C-alpha positions in Angstrom: 0.0 0.0 0.0 1.1 3.5 -0.7 0.6 6.9 0.9 -2.3 9.3 0.3 -1.4 11.4 -2.7 -0.5 15.1 -2.4 -3.6 16.0 -4.5 -6.0 14.1 -2.2 -4.4 15.7 0.9 -4.5 19.2 -0.5 -8.1 18.9 -1.6 -9.1 17.8 1.9 -7.2 20.6 3.4 -8.9 23.1 1.1 -12.4 22.1 2.2 -11.4 21.6 5.8 -10.1 25.2 6.0 -13.3 26.4 4.4 -15.5 24.3 6.6 -13.7 25.5 9.7 -15.4 28.9 9.1 -18.8 27.2 9.2 -18.3 25.9 12.8 -19.0 28.1 15.8 -17.0 25.6 17.8 -13.7 26.3 16.0 -12.2 29.7 16.2 -9.3 30.3 13.9 -7.9 33.8 13.9 -7.2 34.7 10.3 -5.1 32.1 8.5 -7.8 29.9 7.2 -8.7 32.1 4.2 -5.1 32.1 3.0 -4.6 28.5 3.8 -7.6 27.4 1.7 -6.5 29.5 -1.2 -3.0 28.1 -1.0 -4.2 24.5 -0.8 -6.7 25.0 -3.6 -4.0 26.5 -5.9 -1.6 23.7 -5.1 -4.2 21.0 -5.7 -5.1 22.6 -9.1 -1.4 22.6 -10.0 -1.3 18.8 -9.2 -4.4 18.2 -11.4 -3.2 20.4 -14.3 0.2 18.7 -14.3 -1.5 15.3 -14.8 -0.1 13.8 -11.6 -3.5 12.5 -10.3 -4.2 8.8 -10.7 -7.6 7.4 -11.3 -8.6 6.2 -7.8 -11.7 6.6 -5.7 -9.7 8.8 -3.3 -8.9 11.1 -6.2 -12.5 11.2 -7.3 -13.7 12.2 -3.8 -11.0 14.8 -3.7 -12.3 16.3 -7.0 -15.8 16.3 -5.5 -14.4 18.3 -2.6 -12.9 20.8 -5.0 -16.2 21.1 -6.8 -18.0 21.7 -3.5 -15.4 24.4 -2.7 -16.2 26.1 -5.9 -19.9 26.2 -4.9 -19.1 27.5 -1.4 -17.1 30.4 -2.7 -19.6 31.2 -5.5 -17.3 30.2 -8.4 -19.8 28.0 -10.2 -17.4 27.4 -13.1 -15.1 25.6 -10.6 -18.1 23.5 -9.5 -18.8 22.6 -13.1 -15.2 21.9 -14.0 -14.3 19.6 -11.1 -17.7 17.8 -11.1 -17.0 16.7 -14.7 -13.3 15.9 -13.8 -14.5 13.7 -10.9 -16.9 11.8 -13.2 -14.3 11.4 -16.0 -11.8 10.2 -13.4 -14.3 7.7 -12.0 -14.8 6.3 -15.5 -11.1 5.7 -15.9 -10.9 3.5 -12.8 -9.9 -0.1 -13.5 -11.3 -2.2 -10.7 -10.1 -5.8 -10.3 -8.7 -5.7 -13.9 -12.2 -4.7 -15.2 -12.7 -1.3 -16.8 -15.8 0.9 -16.5 -18.7 0.1 -16.0 -17.3 -2.8 -13.9 -20.3 -5.0 -14.4 -18.4 -8.3 -13.9 -16.3 -7.0 -10.9 -18.7 -8.1 -8.2 -17.4 -11.0 -6.1 -19.6 -14.0 -5.5 -19.8 -13.1 -1.8 -23.2 -11.6 -0.9 -21.6 -8.5 0.6 -18.8 -6.9 -1.4 -18.1 -3.5 0.2 -15.2 -2.6 -2.0 -17.3 -2.9 -5.1 -20.1 -1.0 -3.4 -17.5 1.7 -2.6 -16.6 2.1 -6.3 -20.2 2.2 -7.4 -21.0 4.9 -4.8 -18.0 6.9 -5.9 -19.2 6.9 -9.5 -22.8 7.8 -8.7 -21.7 10.5 -6.2 -19.8 12.1 -9.1 -22.8 11.6 -11.5 -25.1 13.4 -9.1 -22.7 16.3 -8.7 -22.6 16.8 -12.4 -26.4 17.1 -12.4 -26.2 19.6 -9.5 -23.7 21.6 -11.5 -25.8 21.5 -14.6 -28.9 22.7 -12.7 -26.9 25.5 -11.0 -25.4 26.8 -14.2 -28.4 26.0 -16.4 -26.5 23.7 -18.7 -27.4 20.5 -20.5 -26.4 17.1 -19.1 -24.7 15.1 -21.8 -27.1 12.4 -23.1 -24.3 9.9 -23.0 -24.3 10.1 -19.2 -27.8 8.7 -18.9 -30.4 6.7 -20.8 -33.4 8.9 -21.8 -35.8 6.1 -21.3 -34.6 5.4 -17.8 -33.0 2.1 -18.7 -29.3 2.1 -17.6 -28.9 -1.6 -17.7 -26.0 -1.6 -20.2 -24.6 1.9 -20.6 -24.1 2.7 -16.9 -22.8 1.0 -13.8 -25.4 -0.8 -11.6 -26.7 0.9 -8.6 -25.3 -0.1 -5.1 -27.1 -3.0 -3.3 -25.3 -3.2 0.1 -24.6 0.5 0.3 -25.3 0.7 4.0 -22.6 -2.0 4.5 -20.1 0.2 2.7 -21.0 3.3 4.7 -20.8 1.5 8.0 -17.8 -0.7 7.3 -14.4 0.4 8.7 -11.8 1.0 6.0 -8.1 0.2 6.7 -5.8 3.1 7.3 -4.0 2.9 4.0 -5.3 3.9 0.5 -3.6 1.7 -2.1 -1.6 3.3 -4.9 -2.5 0.3 -7.1 -5.5 1.4 -9.1 -6.8 -2.1 -9.2 -7.5 -2.0 -5.5 -8.3 1.6 -4.6 -9.5 1.1 -1.0 -9.4 -1.9 1.4 -12.0 -2.5 4.1 -11.4 -4.4 7.3 -12.0 -8.2 7.0 -15.0 -9.6 8.7 -17.1 -6.4 8.6 -20.6 -7.3 9.6 -23.2 -7.2 6.9 -26.1 -4.9 7.9 -28.0 -5.3 4.7 -31.8 -5.1 4.6 -34.0 -5.1 1.5 -35.2 -1.7 2.5 -31.7 -0.2 3.0 -31.3 0.7 -0.7 -31.4 4.5 0.1 -28.5 5.6 -2.0 -29.5 3.4 -4.9 -32.9 5.1 -4.9 -31.2 8.5 -4.5 -29.1 8.0 -7.6 -32.1 6.6 -9.5 -34.0 9.8 -8.6 -31.2 12.0 -9.9 -31.2 9.9 -13.1 -34.9 10.4 -13.5 -34.6 14.2 -12.9 -32.2 14.7 -15.8 -35.1 14.3 -18.3 -37.0 17.4 -17.2 -33.8 19.4 -16.8 -32.8 18.8 -20.4 -36.3 19.5 -21.5 -35.9 22.9 -19.8 -32.6 23.5 -21.7 -34.4 22.5 -24.9 -36.9 25.2 -24.2 -34.3 27.9 -23.6 -32.4 26.8 -26.8 -35.7 26.7 -28.7 -35.3 23.1 -29.6 -38.9 22.3 -28.5 -42.1 24.2 -28.0 -43.7 25.0 -24.7 -46.4 22.4 -25.3 -43.8 19.7 -25.6 -42.6 20.6 -22.1 -46.1 20.3 -20.7 -46.5 16.9 -22.4 -43.2 15.6 -21.1 -44.0 16.9 -17.6 -47.2 15.0 -17.4 -45.6 11.7 -18.5 -42.6 12.3 -16.3 -44.5 13.1 -13.2 -46.7 10.1 -13.7 -43.6 7.9 -13.7 -42.1 9.7 -10.7 -45.3 9.2 -8.6 -45.5 5.5 -9.6 -41.9 5.0 -8.6 -42.5 7.0 -5.4 -45.6 4.8 -4.5 -43.4 1.7 -4.8 -41.0 2.8 -2.1 -40.6 0.2 0.7 -43.2 0.6 3.4 -40.4 0.5 6.0 -39.4 3.9 4.9 -42.8 5.2 5.9 -42.4 3.8 9.3 -38.9 5.2 9.6 -40.0 8.7 8.6 -42.9 8.5 11.1 -40.5 7.6 13.8 -38.1 10.4 13.0 -41.0 12.9 13.0 -42.3 11.5 16.3 -38.9 12.1 18.0 -38.7 15.5 16.4 -42.1 16.5 17.8 -41.0 15.4 21.3 -37.9 17.5 21.0 -40.0 20.4 19.7 -42.4 20.3 22.6 -39.8 19.8 25.2 -37.1 22.2 24.1 -39.0 24.8 22.0 -42.5 24.7 23.4 -43.9 23.5 20.1 -42.9 26.7 18.3 -40.9 25.1 15.6 -43.0 24.6 12.4 -43.5 20.9 12.3 -46.7 20.0 10.5 -48.6 16.7 10.5 -47.7 15.8 6.9 -46.5 12.6 5.4 -43.3 13.2 3.4 -42.8 9.6 2.2 -45.7 7.6 0.7 -49.5 7.6 1.4 -49.7 3.8 0.9 -51.0 1.6 3.7 -48.1 0.3 5.8 -48.2 -3.4 6.5 -44.9 -3.6 8.4 -45.0 -4.3 12.1 -43.4 -1.2 13.6 -42.1 -3.0 16.7 -40.3 -5.6 14.5 -38.9 -3.0 12.2 -37.8 -0.9 15.1 -35.9 -3.8 16.7 -34.2 -4.5 13.3 -33.2 -0.9 12.8 -31.9 -0.5 16.3 -29.2 -3.0 15.5 -28.0 -1.0 12.5 -24.6 0.5 13.4 -24.4 4.2 14.0 -21.9 6.1 11.9 -20.0 9.3 12.4 -19.5 10.2 8.8 -21.4 9.0 5.7 -19.4 9.1 2.6 -16.4 11.4 2.1 -17.5 14.8 3.3 -20.9 14.2 1.6 -23.0 13.8 4.7 -22.1 14.1 8.3 -23.9 12.6 11.3 -25.0 13.7 14.7 -27.5 11.5 16.6 -29.1 10.5 13.4 -28.3 7.1 11.9 -26.9 6.9 8.4 -30.2 5.4 7.3 -32.1 8.4 8.6 -29.9 10.9 6.9 -29.9 8.9 3.6 -33.8 8.8 3.6 -33.9 12.5 4.3 -31.7 13.2 1.3 -33.8 10.9 -0.9 -37.0 12.6 0.1 -35.5 16.0 -0.4 -34.3 15.1 -3.9 -37.7 13.6 -4.9 -39.7 16.7 -3.6 -37.2 19.2 -5.1 -37.3 17.5 -8.5 -41.0 17.9 -8.8 -41.0 21.4 -7.3 -38.4 22.6 -9.8 -40.1 21.0 -12.8 -43.5 22.6 -11.9 -42.0 26.0 -11.2 -40.8 26.1 -14.7 -44.3 25.1 -16.0 -45.9 27.8 -13.9 -43.5 30.4 -15.3 -44.7 29.5 -18.8 -48.3 29.5 -17.8 -47.9 32.9 -16.1 -46.9 34.5 -19.3 -50.1 33.3 -20.9 -52.1 34.7 -18.0 -50.4 38.0 -18.0 -51.3 38.3 -21.7 -55.0 38.0 -20.9 -56.8 41.3 -20.9 -58.1 42.6 -17.5 -56.4 39.7 -15.7 -56.1 40.6 -12.0 -56.2 37.3 -10.1 -53.8 36.7 -7.3 -51.4 34.0 -8.4 -48.7 31.9 -6.8 -45.9 32.1 -9.3 -42.1 32.4 -9.3 -41.8 36.1 -10.0 -39.6 37.1 -7.1 -35.9 37.5 -7.8 -34.7 34.6 -5.7 -32.3 32.1 -7.1 -32.9 30.8 -10.6 -35.0 33.2 -12.5 -37.2 30.8 -14.5 -39.6 33.5 -15.6 -36.8 35.8 -16.8 -34.9 32.9 -18.5 -38.0 31.9 -20.3 -39.0 35.3 -21.4 -37.4 34.8 -24.9 -39.3 31.5 -25.3 -42.2 31.7 -27.8 -45.5 32.1 -26.1 -47.5 28.8 -25.6 -50.4 28.6 -27.9 -53.7 28.4 -26.0 -55.7 25.7 -27.8 -57.4 24.3 -24.7 -58.0 27.0 -22.0 -59.6 24.5 -19.6 -56.6 22.2 -19.8 -54.2 25.1 -19.2 -56.2 26.2 -16.2 -56.0 22.6 -14.8 -52.3 22.5 -15.4 -51.9 25.9 -13.7 -53.7 24.9 -10.5 -52.0 21.5 -10.5 -48.7 23.3 -10.6 -49.7 25.5 -7.8 -50.7 22.5 -5.7 -47.5 20.5 -6.4 -45.3 23.5 -5.6 -47.1 24.3 -2.3 -47.2 20.7 -1.2 -43.6 20.1 -2.0 -42.5 23.3 -0.3 -44.5 22.3 2.8 -43.0 18.8 2.8 -39.5 20.0 2.4 -39.8 22.6 5.2 -41.2 19.9 7.5 -38.3 17.6 6.5 -35.6 20.2 7.2 -37.1 21.1 10.5 -37.3 17.4 11.5 -33.6 16.9 10.6 -32.7 20.1 12.5 -34.6 18.9 15.6 -32.8 15.6 15.5 -29.5 17.3 15.9 -28.3 17.8 12.4 -28.2 21.0 10.2 -28.5 22.1 6.6 -24.7 22.3 6.3 -24.4 18.6 6.8 -26.3 18.1 3.5 -23.7 20.1 1.6 -24.6 21.7 -1.7 -28.1 20.2 -1.7 -29.1 22.3 1.3 -28.7 25.6 -0.5 -30.3 24.2 -3.6 -33.4 23.0 -1.7 -33.7 26.0 0.5 -33.5 28.3 -2.5 -36.5 26.7 -4.1 -38.7 26.7 -1.0 -37.7 30.3 -0.2 -38.8 31.3 -3.7 -42.3 29.9 -3.1 -42.8 31.7 0.1 -41.4 35.0 -1.2 -44.0 34.8 -4.0 -46.7 34.2 -1.4 -45.7 37.5 0.3 -46.9 39.2 -2.9 -50.4 38.1 -2.1 -53.1 40.6 -1.3 -54.4 38.3 1.4 -53.0 39.2 4.8 -53.3 35.8 6.4 -51.3 34.3 3.4 -48.6 37.0 3.9 -48.4 36.3 7.7 -48.0 32.5 7.1 -45.4 33.1 4.4 -43.5 35.4 6.7 -43.4 32.8 9.5 -42.2 30.1 7.2 -39.7 32.3 5.5 -38.2 33.4 8.8 -37.5 29.8 9.8 -36.1 29.0 6.3 -33.8 32.1 6.4 -32.5 31.2 9.8 -31.6 27.8 8.5 -30.1 29.3 5.4 -27.9 31.6 7.4 -26.3 28.7 9.2 -24.5 28.5 5.8 -23.4 32.2 6.0 -19.9 31.4 4.9 -21.3 29.9 1.7 -21.4 32.6 -1.0 -24.3 30.9 -2.7 -26.3 31.0 0.5 -25.6 34.8 0.8 -26.7 35.3 -2.8 -30.0 33.7 -1.9 -30.4 35.8 1.2 -29.5 39.0 -0.6 -32.0 38.2 -3.3 -34.7 38.2 -0.7 -33.7 41.7 0.4 -33.3 42.8 -3.2 -36.8 41.6 -4.0 -38.5 43.5 -1.2 -36.2 46.5 -0.8 -38.7 49.1 -2.0 -40.8 50.8 0.7 -44.1 49.8 -0.9 -43.9 46.2 0.3 -46.1 46.7 3.4 -48.2 44.0 5.1 -51.6 45.4 6.3 -51.5 44.2 9.9 -53.9 45.5 12.6 -50.9 46.5 14.8 -47.8 48.4 13.9 -44.6 46.3 14.2 -41.2 47.9 13.8 -37.5 47.1 14.5 -35.1 49.7 15.9 -32.9 51.3 13.3 -34.5 49.3 10.5 -34.0 51.0 7.1 -37.5 50.1 6.3 -40.8 51.3 7.8 -43.0 49.6 10.3 -44.9 46.5 8.9 -42.6 46.4 5.9 -41.9 42.8 4.7 -38.2 43.1 5.7 -38.9 44.7 9.0 -41.4 41.9 9.8 -38.9 39.3 8.7 -36.3 40.7 11.2 -39.0 40.7 13.9 -39.9 37.1 13.2 -36.2 36.1 13.2 -35.6 38.1 16.4 -32.6 39.7 14.7 -31.6 43.4 14.9 -31.3 45.4 11.7 -27.6 45.8 11.9 -26.9 42.1 11.9 -29.6 41.5 9.3 -28.1 43.9 6.8 -24.5 42.8 7.6 -25.2 39.5 5.9 -25.7 41.3 2.6 -22.4 43.2 2.8 -20.2 40.6 1.1 -22.6 40.3 -1.8 -23.0 44.1 -2.0 -19.3 44.3 -2.6 -19.3 41.3 -4.9 -22.1 42.9 -7.0 -19.8 45.7 -7.9 -17.6 43.3 -10.0 -20.3 40.7 -11.0 -23.7 40.5 -12.7 -25.4 40.5 -9.3 -26.4 44.1 -9.5 -28.3 45.6 -6.5 -30.6 48.7 -6.7 -28.8 51.9 -5.6 -31.6 52.5 -3.1 -30.7 49.2 -1.4 -27.0 50.1 -1.2 -27.7 53.5 0.3 -30.0 52.1 3.0 -27.5 49.4 4.0 -24.6 51.8 3.9 -26.3 54.3 6.1 -27.2 51.6 8.6 -23.7 50.1 8.8 -21.7 53.3 8.6 
């Protein structure tokens, strides 16, 4: 066995220096910013010089560098290293068998090394999808099968993935690319038929590519708007059928997680955390004996870290976190696809004469501007107004339902001792979509809707700001301020609510948001400062009125 390569070590040091700033428990004076830059530059030199071998360790190091690009707001770095990671994974020769390694599995029932290679590949694949969604770029069709059948072109999905994540690897990482990682002999097999969380997660990401590429087709005028709606109906039907076939044990597992979260909520927070009675897995009837399932799951080993810096654990089991990630991916995939459909339908409704109805649509400048990006797409032809109305209201329902389920999920995970930062890039991506929905609800003329949206938004923003060192999270937060910076955004409350030194008047959306978050105006506006400065040299332009108000507050 050989030593860990310089490249792998430098990549880990880069992300470790960056993540040190996320932790309130670690206080580094000033050197971490220079350390992370030095390590990143050195790791890039290693990569550019061609000194990186095709090993799983190198692939995970490349994933760390792509995550670093996302954290600092350099999405081109996210895109570049995500593709480098996937390309490196495909170069791995495992047990003398090249990609896609379909004959590499040993006869033994539990082959953790093979599972490790599969997980490495699919982690890279999912990161490519995230990068494509972040930068609004197409996913190469050669990386997936449009009909969902990956039996020949792609590696198989993991089977004993929980065994891989709970097995203890040896201290050495082999330099021989035929054996990239060794695991301790005699590791107990903890496989259950319903432990296929990561396989389901990768399958969900594979299914999500279809609608993402349809969206790119729209932007590039390769298809008409009607084609997107037709594809969305067929895709969502497949997604829901797949979702309904999830193991019933997952339903019991999520119910148990939420039951524990409710107890924590009632005991520690007086029930003030928003935790609704909603099912976020499957509505099918559960036939599993909960007591039997609980006793089986109780024997599953706890883990401190799941994957390589992909998901970290607190008191939650690896199974709980994986199920949470899977549910988040499913709900977000549907939410994203239907938000795009609503943006198209909004243009049709705006074109109608004397149209004044109050709509839930993604108009607010938060995150991906679907309505702005689609502005150059030809207007959909209205051949069936009734069908369009049904599609419109269905889109509203799916978006609201998914947003509620995702917020409940995030609150559950938080109450169980984890946090959004432990989900990595996905946390910002999910929060961005849910925040956009509730920002749009704030534009309603109904006061009760605005109050509910404010309460939900305050909890979401508080979770978002735990990622305050992630530039992408600050962009989302600043977009909220940017969307409501004008004094006209007043909520008609019976009582006047103000915050001392707020740049905005009483009962203004941002004043009420500070009040709900129990945050003073100086701290609230301070979160926008890095992005205000960044906007001077980037495309993230902010209104002069916003800059003046924030400058006057912080001066």
